[in-house]
C-alpha positions in Angstrom: 7.0 15.7 9.5 6.6 12.5 7.4 3.9 12.3 4.7 2.5 9.4 2.9 0.6 10.1 -0.4 -1.2 7.7 -2.3 -2.7 7.8 -5.7 -4.3 5.6 -8.4 -7.5 4.4 -6.9 -10.7 4.5 -8.9 -13.7 2.4 -10.5 -12.7 -0.3 -12.6 -14.9 -3.4 -13.9 -14.4 -7.1 -12.6 -11.2 -8.4 -14.2 -9.8 -5.2 -14.6 -6.5 -3.7 -13.4 -5.4 -0.8 -11.2 -2.0 0.5 -9.8 -1.6 2.3 -6.8 1.2 4.4 -5.7 2.4 5.7 -2.5 5.4 8.3 -1.8 6.8 9.1 1.5 8.1 12.4 2.0 9.5 14.6 4.6 12.2 13.7 7.5 13.1 10.5 6.7 16.1 8.7 8.0 15.5 5.0 7.1 12.5 2.9 5.9 12.1 -0.8 7.0 8.9 -1.9 5.6 6.2 -0.4 3.3 2.9 -2.0 2.7 -0.7 -1.8 1.6 -4.0 -2.4 3.9 -7.5 -2.2 3.1 -10.7 -1.7 4.8 -14.0 -2.5 3.4 -17.3 -1.3 5.0 -18.0 -2.9 8.2 -14.8 -4.9 8.2 -11.6 -4.5 9.9 -8.5 -3.2 8.2 -6.4 -6.0 6.8 -3.0 -6.4 5.2 -2.7 -6.6 1.5 1.0 -6.9 0.7 4.1 -5.5 2.2 7.9 -5.1 0.9 10.8 -4.8 3.2 13.8 -2.4 2.1 15.8 -5.6 1.0 12.8 -6.5 -1.4 11.3 -9.3 0.7 7.5 -9.5 -0.1 4.2 -10.8 1.7 0.9 -11.1 0.3 -2.5 -12.0 1.9 -3.9 -15.3 0.7 -6.8 -13.7 -1.0 -4.5 -11.6 -3.4 -1.7 -14.1 -4.2 -1.2 -14.4 -7.9 -3.3 -11.2 -8.6 -1.6 -8.5 -6.9 2.3 -7.5 -7.0 3.9 -5.1 -4.7 7.1 -3.3 -5.8 9.2 -0.4 -4.5 11.7 2.1 -5.4 13.8 2.7 -2.3 15.5 6.0 -3.8 12.2 7.4 -4.2 10.7 6.0 -0.9 7.7 4.8 -3.0 5.9 1.7 -3.1 3.4 0.2 -5.8 0.6 -2.2 -5.8 -0.3 -3.6 -9.3 -3.8 -5.1 -9.0 -5.0 -7.5 -11.9 -8.0 -9.7 -12.1 -9.9 -7.6 -9.6 -13.0 -8.8 -8.0 -15.9 -7.0 -6.4 -14.7 -8.3 -2.8 -11.4 -6.2 -3.6 -13.5 -3.2 -3.2 -12.3 -1.1 -0.1 -10.4 1.9 0.7 -6.6 1.2 0.5 -4.1 2.6 2.8 -0.3 2.9 2.6 1.8 2.2 5.6 5.5 2.7 6.3 7.5 1.6 9.0 10.3 4.2 9.4 12.9 6.1 11.3 12.3 9.9 10.9 15.8 10.4 12.4 18.7 8.3 13.7 17.9 9.2 17.3 14.0 8.3 17.0 12.6 5.0 17.2 10.9 3.1 14.5 7.2 4.2 14.1 4.4 3.5 11.7 3.0 6.2 9.5 -0.3 5.9 7.4 -1.6 7.7 4.3 -4.9 9.0 4.0 -6.3 6.2 1.8 -7.6 5.8 -1.6 -10.8 4.1 -2.8 -11.0 1.2 -5.0 -14.3 0.0 -6.4 -14.8 -3.1 -8.6 -18.0 -3.0 -10.0 -19.9 -3.7 -13.6 
């Protein structure tokens, strides 16, 4: 059983910062990629940022220069540092991991339960 647990969401004023954390636990053989997605009301879920096990990162154009993704492989944990937050960053943020639970099982995607980020004055 694999679990992804997110933390760090909340209410922040425009221009402020938040740091999200996501820890993967349970039966994990190997993780390839972890990432953050977000979904605003009435919109589709979109990729915010991702990081591979060798440290390669990818960002959505809308967050480049403001958000930074990082990871701790030994802890199966990924972070998202969000600076210069804007009202349009308001959404539920979800963590996703692409991993193998066992060396005999295929790669699969696992999702966290989501954490709300609200940017408002």
